[in-house]
Structures are given as C-alpha cells and as structure tokens.
PAPA-888298 format. One record per residue (C-alpha): y, z, x; residue number from 0. Coordinates in nm, 2 decimals, always signed. Example, Ala and Ser with C-alpha at 12.3 -4.5 7.8 and 13.67 -1.06 7.14 Angstrom:
     py     pz     px   i
  -0.45  +0.78  +1.23   0
  -0.11  +0.71  +1.37   1
END
This chain:
     py     pz     px   i
  +2.86 +10.73  +1.32   0
  +2.85 +10.33  +1.31   1
  +3.14 +10.19  +1.08   2
  +2.99 +10.11  +0.73   3
  +2.93  +9.75  +0.67   4
  +3.16  +9.59  +0.41   5
  +2.93  +9.41  +0.14   6
  +3.12  +9.13  -0.08   7
  +3.10  +9.20  -0.45   8
  +2.87  +8.95  -0.64   9
  +3.06  +8.66  -0.78  10
  +3.11  +8.67  -1.16  11
  +2.91  +8.38  -1.31  12
  +3.03  +8.17  -1.59  13
  +2.73  +8.05  -1.80  14
  +2.91  +7.73  -1.89  15
  +3.00  +7.64  -1.56  16
  +2.74  +7.38  -1.49  17
  +2.86  +7.20  -1.83  18
  +3.04  +6.87  -1.73  19
  +3.42  +6.85  -1.80  20
  +3.38  +6.62  -2.11  21
  +3.12  +6.87  -2.27  22
  +3.36  +7.19  -2.17  23
  +3.67  +7.01  -2.33  24
  +3.45  +6.96  -2.67  25
  +3.37  +7.32  -2.65  26
  +3.70  +7.45  -2.61  27
  +3.78  +7.33  -2.95  28
  +3.45  +7.49  -3.10  29
  +3.56  +7.85  -3.09  30
  +3.47  +8.11  -3.35  31
  +3.67  +8.10  -3.67  32
  +3.74  +7.70  -3.63  33
  +3.53  +7.44  -3.83  34
  +3.31  +7.17  -3.76  35
  +3.13  +6.89  -3.90  36
  +2.77  +6.77  -3.83  37
  +2.66  +6.42  -3.94  38
  +2.36  +6.59  -4.12  39
  +2.43  +6.94  -4.20  40
  +2.80  +6.88  -4.32  41
  +3.09  +7.10  -4.29  42
  +3.04  +7.44  -4.10  43
  +3.22  +7.73  -4.00  44
  +3.17  +7.87  -3.65  45
  +3.11  +8.26  -3.66  46
  +2.99  +8.33  -3.31  47
  +2.95  +8.24  -2.95  48
  +2.72  +8.38  -2.70  49
  +2.78  +8.32  -2.37  50
  +2.45  +8.46  -2.23  51
  +2.25  +8.26  -2.48  52
  +2.48  +7.97  -2.45  53
  +2.49  +7.90  -2.81  54
  +2.73  +7.89  -3.10  55
  +2.64  +8.02  -3.44  56
  +2.78  +7.83  -3.74  57
  +2.74  +7.88  -4.11  58
  +2.66  +7.55  -4.26  59
  +2.64  +7.54  -4.64  60
  +2.26  +7.51  -4.66  61
  +2.22  +7.70  -4.30  62
  +2.37  +8.03  -4.25  63
  +2.39  +8.16  -3.93  64
  +2.27  +7.87  -3.75  65
  +2.23  +7.86  -3.35  66
  +2.34  +7.56  -3.15  67
  +2.30  +7.54  -2.79  68
  +2.61  +7.46  -2.62  69
  +2.53  +7.08  -2.49  70
  +2.38  +6.99  -2.82  71
  +2.68  +7.13  -3.04  72
  +2.93  +6.94  -2.79  73
  +2.74  +6.61  -2.87  74
  +2.66  +6.64  -3.23  75
  +2.96  +6.85  -3.36  76
  +3.31  +6.73  -3.45  77
  +3.59  +6.99  -3.46  78
  +3.81  +7.02  -3.76  79
  +4.12  +7.16  -3.81  80
  +4.23  +7.45  -4.06  81
  +4.41  +7.17  -4.29  82
  +4.14  +6.92  -4.26  83
  +4.02  +6.83  -4.62  84
  +3.64  +6.92  -4.58  85
  +3.78  +7.27  -4.40  86
  +4.00  +7.34  -4.70  87
  +3.71  +7.26  -4.97  88
  +3.46  +7.49  -4.80  89
  +3.71  +7.80  -4.78  90
  +3.91  +7.73  -5.10  91
  +3.76  +7.48  -5.34  92
  +3.92  +7.60  -5.64  93
  +4.28  +7.57  -5.48  94
  +4.18  +7.21  -5.40  95
  +4.05  +7.12  -5.72  96
  +4.39  +7.25  -5.88  97
  +4.60  +7.04  -5.66  98
  +4.41  +6.74  -5.73  99
  +4.43  +6.78  -6.10 100
  +4.80  +6.81  -6.07 101
  +4.87  +6.59  -5.75 102
  +4.58  +6.35  -5.69 103
  +4.81  +6.14  -5.43 104
  +4.86  +6.47  -5.25 105
  +4.51  +6.53  -5.21 106
  +4.43  +6.19  -5.12 107
  +4.70  +6.18  -4.85 108
  +4.52  +6.49  -4.69 109
  +4.18  +6.34  -4.75 110
  +4.28  +6.00  -4.58 111
  +4.48  +6.18  -4.30 112
  +4.20  +6.42  -4.22 113
  +3.94  +6.14  -4.22 114
  +4.11  +5.87  -4.01 115
  +3.94  +5.56  -3.97 116
  +3.59  +5.75  -4.16 117
  +3.80  +5.75  -4.47 118
  +3.58  +5.47  -4.68 119
  +3.55  +5.49  -5.04 120
  +3.18  +5.60  -4.95 121
  +3.30  +5.87  -4.69 122
  +3.52  +6.01  -4.93 123
  +3.31  +6.03  -5.19 124
  +3.08  +6.25  -4.97 125
  +3.34  +6.49  -4.88 126
  +3.41  +6.56  -5.27 127
  +3.07  +6.55  -5.41 128
  +2.91  +6.78  -5.49 129
  +3.11  +7.05  -5.32 130
  +3.45  +6.99  -5.53 131
  +3.31  +6.77  -5.80 132
  +3.00  +6.63  -5.97 133
  +2.90  +6.27  -5.98 134
  +3.07  +6.20  -6.31 135
  +3.36  +6.42  -6.24 136
  +3.43  +6.20  -5.91 137
  +3.45  +5.90  -6.10 138
  +3.75  +6.03  -6.32 139
  +3.92  +6.16  -6.02 140
  +3.87  +5.87  -5.84 141
  +4.02  +5.62  -6.10 142
  +4.33  +5.89  -6.12 143
  +4.36  +5.88  -5.74 144
  +4.35  +5.50  -5.71 145
  +4.63  +5.50  -5.97 146
  +4.84  +5.73  -5.78 147
  +4.77  +5.56  -5.45 148
  +4.89  +5.20  -5.60 149
  +5.21  +5.38  -5.69 150
  +5.26  +5.49  -5.35 151
  +5.36  +5.19  -5.10 152
  +5.23  +5.40  -4.80 153
  +4.86  +5.40  -4.91 154
  +4.70  +5.05  -4.83 155
  +4.37  +5.03  -5.03 156
  +4.10  +4.80  -4.87 157
  +3.93  +4.52  -5.04 158
  +3.59  +4.63  -4.93 159
  +3.41  +4.95  -4.94 160
  +3.32  +4.96  -4.61 161
  +3.71  +4.93  -4.46 162
  +3.89  +5.26  -4.47 163
  +4.21  +5.35  -4.69 164
  +4.50  +5.40  -4.50 165
  +4.82  +5.62  -4.52 166
  +5.13  +5.45  -4.34 167
  +5.39  +5.69  -4.18 168
  +5.66  +5.53  -4.38 169
  +5.69  +5.29  -4.68 170
  +5.67  +4.88  -4.64 171
  +5.99  +4.73  -4.58 172
  +6.18  +4.61  -4.93 173
  +6.01  +4.32  -5.14 174
  +6.18  +4.06  -4.94 175
  +6.00  +4.14  -4.63 176
  +5.69  +4.14  -4.85 177
  +5.77  +3.81  -4.96 178
  +5.84  +3.71  -4.58 179
  +5.49  +3.84  -4.49 180
  +5.34  +3.63  -4.76 181
  +5.52  +3.33  -4.65 182
  +5.41  +3.37  -4.27 183
  +5.05  +3.49  -4.37 184
  +4.78  +3.26  -4.24 185
  +4.44  +3.20  -4.39 186
  +4.32  +3.36  -4.73 187
  +4.24  +3.71  -4.62 188
  +4.63  +3.75  -4.49 189
  +4.75  +3.58  -4.80 190
  +4.56  +3.84  -5.04 191
  +4.66  +4.16  -4.81 192
  +5.04  +4.03  -4.83 193
  +4.99  +4.00  -5.21 194
  +4.86  +4.34  -5.23 195
  +5.15  +4.47  -5.03 196
  +5.39  +4.28  -5.25 197
  +5.27  +4.43  -5.55 198
  +5.28  +4.79  -5.43 199
  +5.63  +4.76  -5.34 200
  +5.77  +4.57  -5.63 201
  +5.84  +4.64  -6.00 202
  +5.68  +4.42  -6.27 203
  +6.02  +4.26  -6.34 204
  +6.06  +4.19  -5.94 205
  +5.72  +4.03  -5.90 206
  +5.80  +3.83  -6.20 207
  +6.11  +3.68  -6.03 208
  +5.91  +3.60  -5.74 209
  +5.58  +3.47  -5.90 210
  +5.65  +3.10  -5.86 211
  +5.72  +3.11  -5.49 212
  +5.40  +3.33  -5.46 213
  +5.19  +3.11  -5.67 214
  +5.27  +2.80  -5.49 215
  +5.20  +2.98  -5.14 216
  +4.87  +3.08  -5.29 217
  +4.81  +2.73  -5.38 218
  +4.88  +2.59  -5.04 219
  +4.63  +2.86  -4.89 220
  +4.37  +2.75  -5.13 221
  +4.40  +2.41  -5.06 222
  +4.37  +2.48  -4.67 223
  +4.01  +2.66  -4.74 224
  +3.72  +2.46  -4.60 225
  +3.49  +2.31  -4.85 226
  +3.20  +2.51  -4.71 227
  +3.38  +2.84  -4.78 228
  +3.49  +2.80  -5.15 229
  +3.42  +3.19  -5.21 230
  +3.76  +3.23  -5.03 231
  +3.91  +3.00  -5.31 232
  +3.74  +3.22  -5.55 233
  +3.91  +3.54  -5.38 234
  +4.24  +3.36  -5.38 235
  +4.20  +3.29  -5.74 236
  +4.15  +3.63  -5.84 237
  +4.45  +3.77  -5.62 238
  +4.64  +3.52  -5.80 239
  +4.55  +3.63  -6.14 240
  +4.59  +4.00  -6.04 241
  +4.92  +3.93  -5.92 242
  +5.02  +3.75  -6.25 243
  +4.88  +4.03  -6.45 244
  +5.09  +4.29  -6.23 245
  +5.41  +4.07  -6.34 246
  +5.34  +4.06  -6.68 247
  +5.22  +3.69  -6.68 248
  +4.92  +3.55  -6.80 249
  +4.62  +3.64  -6.57 250
  +4.47  +3.32  -6.48 251
  +4.40  +3.13  -6.17 252
  +4.62  +2.86  -6.21 253
  +4.54  +2.48  -6.25 254
  +4.56  +2.38  -5.87 255
  +4.30  +2.66  -5.78 256
  +4.09  +2.61  -6.08 257
  +4.04  +2.23  -5.98 258
  +3.91  +2.35  -5.64 259
  +3.62  +2.57  -5.78 260
  +3.32  +2.42  -5.91 261
  +3.30  +2.34  -6.28 262
  +2.91  +2.35  -6.30 263
  +2.80  +2.69  -6.40 264
  +2.52  +2.68  -6.16 265
  +2.70  +2.60  -5.87 266
  +2.99  +2.86  -5.97 267
  +2.74  +3.11  -5.97 268
  +2.66  +3.05  -5.60 269
  +3.02  +3.11  -5.53 270
  +3.00  +3.46  -5.70 271
  +2.71  +3.56  -5.49 272
  +2.90  +3.48  -5.19 273
  +3.18  +3.73  -5.31 274
  +3.19  +4.08  -5.22 275
  +3.00  +4.27  -5.47 276
  +3.32  +4.49  -5.59 277
  +3.52  +4.15  -5.65 278
  +3.23  +3.98  -5.84 279
  +3.26  +4.14  -6.19 280
  +3.63  +4.08  -6.19 281
  +3.60  +3.69  -6.09 282
  +3.33  +3.66  -6.34 283
  +3.55  +3.81  -6.59 284
  +3.84  +3.58  -6.51 285
  +3.64  +3.27  -6.50 286
  +3.44  +3.34  -6.84 287
  +3.79  +3.34  -7.00 288
  +3.86  +2.99  -6.87 289
  +3.52  +2.84  -6.97 290
  +3.51  +2.86  -7.35 291
  +3.15  +2.89  -7.47 292
  +2.99  +2.79  -7.13 293
  +3.03  +3.16  -7.01 294
  +2.70  +3.22  -7.13 295
  +2.55  +2.92  -6.88 296
  +2.76  +3.10  -6.58 297
  +2.60  +3.45  -6.66 298
  +2.24  +3.31  -6.72 299
  +2.29  +3.14  -6.38 300
  +2.37  +3.46  -6.21 301
  +2.09  +3.67  -6.34 302
  +1.81  +3.62  -6.08 303
  +2.02  +3.77  -5.81 304
  +2.24  +4.01  -6.02 305
  +2.23  +4.38  -5.98 306
  +2.46  +4.68  -6.00 307
  +2.81  +4.64  -6.13 308
  +2.74  +4.26  -6.20 309
  +2.47  +4.35  -6.41 310
  +2.66  +4.61  -6.61 311
  +2.94  +4.36  -6.66 312
  +2.69  +4.07  -6.78 313
  +2.56  +4.32  -7.03 314
  +2.87  +4.44  -7.16 315
  +2.98  +4.06  -7.20 316
  +2.69  +3.99  -7.40 317
  +2.69  +4.31  -7.59 318
  +3.06  +4.25  -7.70 319
  +2.99  +3.88  -7.80 320
  +2.69  +4.05  -8.02 321
  +2.43  +3.82  -7.82 322
  +2.24  +4.07  -7.64 323
  +1.90  +3.92  -7.77 324
  +1.98  +3.61  -7.58 325
  +2.04  +3.79  -7.25 326
  +1.70  +3.99  -7.31 327
  +1.53  +3.65  -7.36 328
  +1.68  +3.51  -7.06 329
  +1.56  +3.82  -6.85 330
  +1.22  +3.85  -7.00 331
  +1.13  +3.48  -6.90 332
  +1.27  +3.58  -6.52 333
  +1.04  +3.84  -6.53 334
  +0.75  +3.66  -6.62 335
  +0.80  +3.37  -6.40 336
  +0.86  +3.63  -6.10 337
  +1.21  +3.45  -6.02 338
  +1.39  +3.80  -5.99 339
  +1.56  +3.99  -5.69 340
  +1.45  +4.33  -5.61 341
  +1.80  +4.48  -5.69 342
  +1.77  +4.33  -6.05 343
  +1.43  +4.52  -6.10 344
  +1.61  +4.81  -5.95 345
  +1.88  +4.80  -6.20 346
  +1.67  +4.72  -6.51 347
  +1.44  +5.03  -6.40 348
  +1.75  +5.26  -6.37 349
  +1.88  +5.13  -6.69 350
  +1.55  +5.13  -6.89 351
  +1.70  +5.37  -7.16 352
  +2.01  +5.15  -7.20 353
  +2.09  +4.81  -7.36 354
  +1.78  +4.64  -7.24 355
  +1.53  +4.90  -7.31 356
  +1.28  +4.66  -7.48 357
  +1.22  +4.51  -7.11 358
  +1.11  +4.84  -6.97 359
  +0.73  +4.80  -7.01 360
  +0.41  +4.73  -6.81 361
  +0.52  +4.37  -6.72 362
  +0.83  +4.50  -6.53 363
  +0.59  +4.73  -6.33 364
  +0.38  +4.42  -6.27 365
  +0.67  +4.20  -6.18 366
  +0.84  +4.48  -5.93 367
  +0.47  +4.46  -5.76 368
  +0.49  +4.08  -5.73 369
  +0.85  +4.09  -5.61 370
  +0.75  +4.35  -5.32 371
  +0.48  +4.14  -5.22 372
  +0.69  +3.83  -5.20 373
  +0.96  +4.01  -5.00 374
  +0.69  +4.16  -4.77 375
  +0.65  +3.79  -4.65 376
  +1.00  +3.76  -4.56 377
  +1.22  +3.90  -4.28 378
  +1.45  +4.06  -4.52 379
  +1.47  +4.45  -4.63 380
  +1.58  +4.37  -4.98 381
  +1.28  +4.53  -5.12 382
  +1.31  +4.87  -4.96 383
  +1.53  +5.03  -5.24 384
  +1.26  +4.91  -5.51 385
  +0.99  +5.02  -5.32 386
  +1.14  +5.37  -5.25 387
  +1.23  +5.39  -5.64 388
  +0.86  +5.31  -5.74 389
  +0.75  +5.61  -5.51 390
  +1.03  +5.85  -5.58 391
  +1.09  +5.83  -5.93 392
  +0.83  +6.05  -6.09 393
  +0.94  +5.96  -6.47 394
  +0.97  +5.57  -6.40 395
  +0.59  +5.51  -6.42 396
  +0.54  +5.72  -6.73 397
  +0.85  +5.55  -6.89 398
  +0.71  +5.20  -6.82 399
  +0.38  +5.26  -6.91 400
  +0.44  +5.46  -7.22 401
  +0.42  +5.17  -7.45 402
  +0.08  +5.03  -7.31 403
  -0.26  +4.96  -7.45 404
  -0.53  +5.06  -7.26 405
  -0.61  +4.70  -7.11 406
  -0.25  +4.71  -6.98 407
  -0.29  +5.02  -6.81 408
  -0.60  +4.87  -6.65 409
  -0.40  +4.58  -6.54 410
  -0.12  +4.78  -6.40 411
  -0.41  +4.98  -6.20 412
  -0.58  +4.68  -6.10 413
  -0.26  +4.55  -5.93 414
  -0.17  +4.85  -5.78 415
  -0.49  +4.87  -5.61 416
  -0.48  +4.52  -5.49 417
  -0.15  +4.52  -5.38 418
  -0.04  +4.47  -5.02 419
  +0.34  +4.59  -5.10 420
  +0.27  +4.94  -4.96 421
  +0.14  +5.14  -4.67 422
  -0.21  +5.32  -4.72 423
  -0.04  +5.68  -4.78 424
  +0.21  +5.52  -5.02 425
  -0.04  +5.34  -5.21 426
  -0.26  +5.66  -5.28 427
  +0.07  +5.82  -5.38 428
  +0.14  +5.57  -5.63 429
  -0.24  +5.55  -5.73 430
  -0.25  +5.93  -5.79 431
  +0.06  +5.91  -6.04 432
  -0.13  +5.66  -6.25 433
  -0.42  +5.87  -6.22 434
  -0.25  +6.17  -6.35 435
  -0.08  +5.99  -6.63 436
  -0.44  +5.79  -6.72 437
  -0.72  +6.00  -6.62 438
  -0.95  +5.71  -6.76 439
  -0.86  +5.48  -6.48 440
  -1.01  +5.74  -6.23 441
  -1.37  +5.57  -6.22 442
  -1.22  +5.27  -6.19 443
  -1.01  +5.38  -5.88 444
  -1.32  +5.54  -5.74 445
  -1.53  +5.21  -5.78 446
  -1.24  +5.01  -5.60 447
  -1.24  +5.25  -5.30 448
  -1.61  +5.24  -5.29 449
  -1.59  +4.85  -5.28 450
  -1.30  +4.83  -5.04 451
  -1.50  +5.05  -4.79 452
  -1.79  +4.79  -4.73 453
  -1.63  +4.46  -4.85 454
  -1.42  +4.29  -4.62 455
  -1.10  +4.07  -4.73 456
  -1.12  +3.67  -4.73 457
  -0.77  +3.58  -4.56 458
  -0.61  +3.24  -4.43 459
  -0.60  +3.23  -4.05 460
  -0.21  +3.19  -4.10 461
  -0.18  +3.50  -4.27 462
  -0.43  +3.69  -4.01 463
  -0.19  +3.54  -3.75 464
  +0.11  +3.70  -3.90 465
  -0.06  +4.07  -3.92 466
  -0.14  +4.05  -3.57 467
  +0.21  +3.94  -3.45 468
  +0.32  +4.23  -3.65 469
  +0.08  +4.44  -3.47 470
  +0.18  +4.32  -3.13 471
  +0.54  +4.38  -3.21 472
  +0.46  +4.73  -3.28 473
  +0.27  +4.80  -2.99 474
  +0.48  +4.60  -2.75 475
  +0.85  +4.67  -2.90 476
  +0.86  +4.93  -3.16 477
  +0.66  +5.21  -3.01 478
  +0.80  +5.19  -2.66 479
  +1.14  +5.19  -2.82 480
  +1.06  +5.51  -3.02 481
  +0.89  +5.69  -2.75 482
  +1.24  +5.64  -2.56 483
  +1.43  +5.78  -2.85 484
  +1.19  +6.09  -2.87 485
  +1.26  +6.14  -2.48 486
  +1.64  +6.12  -2.53 487
  +1.62  +6.34  -2.86 488
  +1.41  +6.60  -2.66 489
  +1.68  +6.65  -2.38 490
  +1.91  +6.78  -2.62 491
  +1.69  +7.09  -2.67 492
  +1.63  +7.32  -2.95 493
  +1.35  +7.12  -3.07 494
  +1.32  +7.33  -3.39 495
  +1.69  +7.24  -3.53 496
  +1.72  +6.90  -3.33 497
  +1.77  +6.66  -3.61 498
  +1.75  +6.36  -3.38 499
  +1.40  +6.48  -3.24 500
  +1.26  +6.53  -3.58 501
  +1.36  +6.19  -3.71 502
  +1.21  +6.00  -3.38 503
  +0.92  +6.20  -3.43 504
  +0.89  +6.09  -3.83 505
  +0.95  +5.75  -3.72 506
  +0.66  +5.78  -3.47 507
  +0.43  +5.88  -3.74 508
  +0.54  +5.57  -3.94 509
  +0.48  +5.34  -3.66 510
  +0.13  +5.51  -3.56 511
  +0.02  +5.47  -3.92 512
  +0.12  +5.13  -3.95 513
  -0.06  +5.04  -3.61 514
  -0.40  +5.22  -3.75 515
  -0.35  +5.01  -4.10 516
  -0.31  +4.67  -3.90 517
  -0.60  +4.74  -3.66 518
  -0.84  +4.81  -3.97 519
  -0.73  +4.54  -4.16 520
  -0.74  +4.26  -3.88 521
  -1.10  +4.43  -3.77 522
  -1.20  +4.38  -4.15 523
  -1.07  +4.06  -4.24 524
  -1.25  +3.73  -4.25 525
  -1.04  +3.44  -4.16 526
  -1.08  +3.10  -4.32 527
  -0.88  +2.78  -4.34 528
  -1.03  +2.72  -4.66 529
  -1.23  +2.38  -4.55 530
  -1.59  +2.30  -4.70 531
  -1.49  +2.41  -5.06 532
  -1.68  +2.17  -5.30 533
  -1.44  +2.19  -5.58 534
  -1.67  +2.18  -5.86 535
  -1.60  +2.56  -5.97 536
  -1.32  +2.76  -5.95 537
  -1.37  +2.95  -5.62 538
  -1.14  +3.05  -5.31 539
  -0.98  +2.75  -5.19 540
  -0.94  +2.58  -5.48 541
  -0.66  +2.43  -5.69 542
  -0.69  +2.49  -6.06 543
  -0.53  +2.34  -6.38 544
  -0.54  +2.50  -6.70 545
  -0.44  +2.46  -7.04 546
  -0.32  +2.74  -7.31 547
  -0.51  +2.68  -7.63 548
  -0.23  +2.78  -7.80 549
  +0.08  +2.57  -7.75 550
  -0.11  +2.32  -7.50 551
  +0.12  +2.44  -7.19 552
  -0.04  +2.36  -6.87 553
  -0.02  +2.53  -6.57 554
  -0.16  +2.48  -6.20 555
  -0.26  +2.76  -5.97 556
  -0.37  +2.80  -5.62 557
  -0.63  +3.04  -5.48 558
  -0.61  +3.16  -5.17 559
  -0.71  +3.45  -4.95 560
  -0.61  +3.80  -4.99 561
  -0.28  +3.83  -4.83 562
  -0.16  +3.48  -4.94 563
  +0.02  +3.57  -5.27 564
  +0.33  +3.36  -5.35 565
  +0.34  +3.36  -5.74 566
  +0.65  +3.16  -5.70 567
  +0.48  +2.88  -5.58 568
  +0.18  +2.91  -5.79 569
  -0.03  +3.05  -5.51 570
  -0.27  +3.37  -5.62 571
  -0.48  +3.59  -5.40 572
  -0.85  +3.57  -5.49 573
  -0.83  +3.94  -5.54 574
  -0.57  +3.93  -5.86 575
  -0.67  +3.98  -6.23 576
  -0.61  +3.62  -6.29 577
  -0.81  +3.47  -6.01 578
  -1.10  +3.67  -6.10 579
  -1.11  +3.61  -6.46 580
  -1.15  +3.21  -6.33 581
  -1.37  +3.25  -6.05 582
  -1.72  +3.05  -6.10 583
  -1.58  +2.88  -6.39 584
  -1.62  +2.49  -6.41 585
  -1.41  +2.22  -6.57 586
  -1.41  +2.21  -6.92 587
  -1.49  +2.60  -6.96 588
  -1.26  +2.86  -7.13 589
  -1.13  +3.16  -7.00 590
  -0.96  +3.47  -7.09 591
  -0.66  +3.54  -6.86 592
  -0.50  +3.90  -6.85 593
  -0.13  +3.89  -7.01 594
  +0.13  +4.12  -6.91 595
  +0.18  +4.23  -7.29 596
  -0.03  +4.17  -7.56 597
  -0.36  +4.03  -7.60 598
  -0.54  +3.82  -7.32 599
  -0.43  +3.46  -7.32 600
  -0.73  +3.17  -7.40 601
  -0.73  +2.90  -7.16 602
  -0.96  +2.57  -7.11 603
  -0.97  +2.45  -6.73 604
  -0.89  +2.09  -6.73 605
  -0.94  +2.00  -6.34 606
  -1.04  +2.18  -6.00 607
  -1.01  +2.05  -5.64 608
  -1.04  +2.17  -5.34 609
  -0.71  +2.32  -5.16 610
  -0.82  +2.12  -4.84 611
  -1.01  +1.80  -4.91 612
END
C-alpha cells in the first residue's frame, strides 16, 4: 500500500496583513475600549473590531455603533488616551464639571496637555461646548480659567486666538531672568512676550520696582519700529499700559510712545484696523482715555469697518456717555450711503434687538443686498458670513421688515429679485421667505419670473467678460480639481459614511450649478459699450444729475448695465428701482424716487448727458 502523501496545512491569513506598516501602527492604538477623535463627528469610544469585515465599530455621540473600515479609520481617527480631557468629558462629565468649578487651573492643565499644539481658544471651546457647558456657561468658566492660568507661571497664554495655550514643565526662572529676557528681546513681538512672562512671574510690588527700566526698554523698541508698521507701536503702547496696571501704576501708553502714534483720529483708526481683533477694543479704550472729547472722532472713524467685539466696545462707550443717539445717527448715514463693511451689517443684524434696534428695518436689508453685490465684484470672501446670515436666520427677514409699509415691502422684494448677490437656488429661497411673510407680493414675483424668462439683460462688455472669465476658471480649474478630490475621497471606501466624499460631491453640485447659471446668463446677455446714446432723456448709458425738491441736495448717478452696480461710485443698474423711476424722463421733469424708509423722495432732473460721448 503506497504511503499517504503528507498535505501541508493551509496558512492562517491575517485580514490586516495587506495594510501598510504605518496604517498597522495606527490601528494598533485603536483597540476596543479605547477612545478616538474624528474631525467631523468628534469624540467616540471604540466598542468592537471585526477582522473578517476589516472594520471597527465606534460609539460617537451622534452615531452609535458606527462601522468604519480599517484603512479609513487609520487615516481619519486620532487615538486618545483614557486621561485625555475629551475622553473624560465623554465618560464622566459630572466629575470634570465639579473639578472645573473647584480647580479650573487643573482642568486647563489637563486640556492643554491633552490637545497639545491644537489647544487654541477655539479648539478648547469646541472640547467643552456643548458637551460640558452651554455657550453662556463657557464664557464664565473661561474667564475663571484665564484668571487661574495667569496666576500659574507655567501657563503661556497666546496673544492671538490661532496660537495655542502652552503649559511648561517647570515655571520660568525668577524675575531677574525675566527682566534679562526683556533686555535681550529684539522686535516688538519678543518684547511683548517678555513683558507677559515678567508679569506672570512677579508680584505687583516687584513689577513696580522694575517699571522704570521696563518702560525705557519698551520705548526703545517702539522707536525702532518702521513707520510703515505703526500697528506694532500700538501693540507696544497697549502692552506698556497693561504692565503699568499690573504694577499698580496709571495705565497709559507713555509720552514717548504716544508721540509715535498718529494724533489725527482718522489715521489712528487705520492703525486700529491693522491690530489683531482681540486687541482692538482694549487699544481703543486706552487711547480714548488719552484723547479727551476727541474720542468720539476716533470711534466714528472706526465704524465703517468695525465688527464683533469692537462694535460691542464702541456701543458701550457711547451708552456710558449717554450719547447713543449720536452713534445711531452716524450708523444711519453709513447705511444710507452704503459705506459699510459686511461684518458691520452682520453685527447690526445679530444685535437687532439691542441698543441700536431702531436701525433694524427695511433699509438695513436693502443695504445688506447692496453691500453683497459690491463684494461680489471683489476678490474677497468677506460677504460670505452676511450672505449665510440672510439665508439661514429664519427670523431675520421678519424682524427687519416688521415695521415696513406695503411700499417698502415691494421695494425690498424688487431689490431681492434684481439682486446678483445670490445663486439662483439661494435667491429662490430668499424670495420664498418674503412671499411666505407677505403673500401680497406673490403676483409681483410671478410677473418678474415671466419677464426674466423672455427678456435679455443689457450688460457692459467689461462685466460680460468678467462672467466669461469666471466660467472659464470653473470649467478649466475648479471642476477638474474637484474631480480629483472626489477620486481621492472615493479611494477611502465606505461611501455612505465617507465625510470627505460627501463634501467633495456637495462642492461638485455647487460648481455645476454655478456653471449652468453662468452659461445661461452669458447666452442671454446683450453686451454694449453704451455708445450712441443721445442723452436727451434718461436711459441706459446716461449720467443724470437731479435735485431734491426738499432741501435742494443735488446728486449725480450713472445708469449702466444689469451687472454694473457700484453704489459707492454712484453707478446703478438700470434694473434698480431708482433707475426705473428716472428712465425716459427729460431734463426739467419731476420724478419720485423710492426711499429706503418713509415716503418717496421728489426730485427734479437738472441735466442728462451720455456716459460715452
């Protein structure tokens, strides 16, 4: 009988053997019972691992039992230790909250050591809110935490929100070394950092004894700042004043530094605008104390571009001086003249129920549209926050139009219909909100839709070329780049839960929608150079001077194509309500122009001339 042939046993296959070493290393840390962080879904606990399916199962706050393929998990998850602050908040928030109330410094130590270089104020807030605190509770805790950190010299608080809080292994050396660091510091940034360290490591009495030398070193640093970078002098002035306050001395910039700063309020306002947002209110308060009654000139010069905390500080300053009416009047003029920044409009909208509630009316909405159209012609993205606010704040339109007359509602609807600041779908959403609040404008909207379906807008060759260039960039650059992003995201697998893939596909939809919109606009548009206009009556391509019958104020406007509006330079689209009220009028005739608030304004046309002679 022949001997039996010995058969080798089948090898045991490890499902993860085909993964690269780097991925294996990351997966070795992502084991059941451990914690992890995903940039979109936050903190989670790994509750299972399936080698056959090559996936992990993770309990995120909003996604319990969420499966994730090995490769994607290794790429998108960050392993957290059991003592990591966010892991502790996930498993035992009550004990962390209790410790935060009693020992805020210890909690911040844990937070900073957990997050490392990510421990910026924004990232810290994301870790605490809303999982441990509500937004208003966080502000209270953060103030207590900052006080605790300032008492501990091992903490290094940054001057900018984008920089992380640091926790040193050991406290800085004694005050003498701190003063030595100030002596050796080169440049305003290093001087300010040395001053902050010195304040942390010294008592008020010790700081007072060092003040004279410190002030001289600050003055020397300020005198070396180039004239083109005066904002650095402003930061040194603020640092000197805060050092003086910590030493129990008058909080002032000092005569030498003050002599390096502009004395004209308008020029000083430009310096303020160049400062980091967090320092602007503090510096303005400091200088206001030095300027006597001229503080109002500084504040009013800041208004066109002020926002956020600076607007809060300006409002409180005028309120304290019982001069809110003066501030309200200045803002009203800026709104009417369209001399505002999108962030100021955002602040006014969000504070529409506050001290300046009288400004929250239909004119604010019309100004928002005008500012967005102006921003659309620039390369900046400053208008995005305002655009999102108008589309997402469901109560905003209702609140702004609550005091409106029927005529004002029609003006707002007309302006919204003719606005070029929104993509078509977003514009429909905005118009839909108006119709829902004021059904009486539905016929007006229906008529506009019918008209725009058959009429071609008249545009300048320059604005038409801009649309063509935008279309070319989308087709030749943005869409191909987006296609590559989709391909890369697709390679991660698990398309149903692939955040990167979903984001890339959403961007694809946006780009394709804008491409179609531009193509339709370009095909429908009629280009012109505005030549051949006679100027015997108001028409597209004319410059019109008119005079208000009440007050005698004269104004000159230029009426151009549908995409040429620039209210700041007196250029209006022929589709605007004001232009439509003037079209076909002759010199010497009267017209009634729609007003942003109140009755129509009666004017007389004084002269008409062709835009291109």
